[in-house]
Structures are given as structure tokens and as C-alpha cells.
C-alpha positions as CSV (number, residue, x, y, z in Angstrom):
1,M,0.0,0.0,0.0
2,Y,3.0,2.3,0.4
3,G,6.3,2.5,-1.6
4,A,9.1,4.2,0.2
5,N,12.3,5.8,-1.2
6,H,14.3,4.4,1.8
7,P,13.8,1.5,4.3
8,F,13.9,4.1,7.1
9,E,10.9,5.8,5.6
10,A,9.0,2.5,5.3
11,H,9.7,1.6,8.9
12,F,8.5,5.0,10.0
13,V,5.2,4.6,8.1
14,R,4.8,1.1,9.6
15,S,5.3,2.6,13.0
16,V,2.6,5.2,12.3
17,L,0.2,2.6,11.2
18,E,0.9,0.3,14.1
19,S,0.4,3.1,16.6
20,R,-3.1,3.5,15.2
21,G,-3.9,-0.3,15.5
22,I,-3.1,-1.4,11.9
23,W,-0.7,-4.3,11.6
24,A,1.9,-3.6,8.9
25,T,5.1,-5.1,7.6
26,V,8.0,-3.8,5.6
27,Q,9.0,-5.8,2.4
28,N,12.0,-5.5,0.1
29,E,14.0,-3.4,2.5
30,N,17.2,-5.3,1.6
31,L,16.8,-4.5,-2.1
32,A,17.3,-0.7,-1.7
33,P,20.9,-0.9,-3.0
34,Y,19.5,-2.4,-6.2
35,G,17.1,0.4,-6.8
36,V,14.0,-1.4,-5.4
37,G,12.1,0.6,-2.9
38,A,10.9,-0.8,0.4
39,E,7.2,-1.4,0.6
40,V,4.8,-1.3,3.5
41,W,2.1,-4.0,3.3
42,V,-1.1,-4.3,5.4
43,E,-3.9,-6.8,5.4
44,A,-6.2,-6.4,2.5
45,D,-9.2,-5.6,4.7
46,E,-7.3,-2.8,6.3
47,T,-6.0,-1.1,3.2
48,D,-8.6,1.7,3.1
49,A,-8.0,2.6,6.8
50,A,-4.2,2.5,6.3
51,V,-4.4,4.8,3.3
52,A,-6.5,7.2,5.2
53,I,-4.1,7.2,8.2
54,V,-1.1,7.8,6.0
55,Q,-2.9,10.6,4.1
56,E,-3.8,12.3,7.4
57,F,-0.3,11.9,8.6
58,L,1.1,13.5,5.4
59,R,-1.3,16.5,5.7
60,E,-0.2,17.0,9.3
61,D,3.5,16.6,8.4
62,A,3.3,19.1,5.6
63,G,4.2,16.6,3.0
64,H,7.7,15.6,4.1
65,L,7.0,12.1,3.0
66,S,5.4,11.2,-0.3
67,L,3.3,8.2,-1.2
68,V,3.5,6.2,-4.4
69,A,1.3,3.5,-5.7
70,V,2.5,-0.1,-5.1
71,D,1.1,-3.1,-6.9
72,D,-0.9,-5.1,-4.4
73,P,0.1,-8.8,-4.5
74,R,-3.6,-9.7,-4.2
75,G,-4.2,-8.0,-7.6
76,G,-5.3,-4.5,-6.7
77,L,-3.5,-1.2,-6.6
78,A,-3.6,1.2,-3.7
79,E,-2.9,4.8,-4.9
80,V,-2.4,7.6,-2.4
81,E,-1.8,11.2,-3.3
82,G,0.5,13.5,-1.3
83,P,-0.8,16.8,0.0
84,E,0.7,18.7,-2.9
85,D,-1.3,16.5,-5.3
86,D,-4.6,16.7,-3.4
87,P,-7.1,18.5,-5.6
88,N,-9.3,19.3,-2.6
89,E,-6.6,21.5,-1.0
């Protein structure tokens, strides 16, 4: 549900989600030297809530982190826009 530019960023997002009661895990963090970004995964039934939490966090944090779409291994795609891309702001 979240693609990070650096493993540290992915673990930070995981911590934010877990502090709000959403189980999350970081995948691909060891592939960063090869140009593959770390990803934060959540349970499929918690994707909407996780996206909302991260969007809220980004708005409060003035957009210091940015979200990118990550292919969902279950066949879907979770796309999240950062504050600078939000058409409602």
C-alpha cells in the first residue's frame, strides 16, 4: 500500500500505522541498494483505513513524505496522493 524511497521511511510509516492499530510489515528493504524501494504492506481488509491514516499523517506533516502506488500482491492497486497533489486542498 506504500512504496518508500528508503527503508527508514518504510519503517517510519509502519510505526505510524501500528500506533493506530493497523498491523503492517516492511517488504523488500534489503533490495534498496539495487534500486528497489521498500514497501509497507497491510492486510487487504485494512488497506482503506491504512491509506486514510497515512494521508492524514502526510497532511499534518506538511508533505515531508510522499506516497507512491504499489502493486498489491492480491491483484489490486492502492494509490495515495500526497498533500501537494490533493485536488481538494
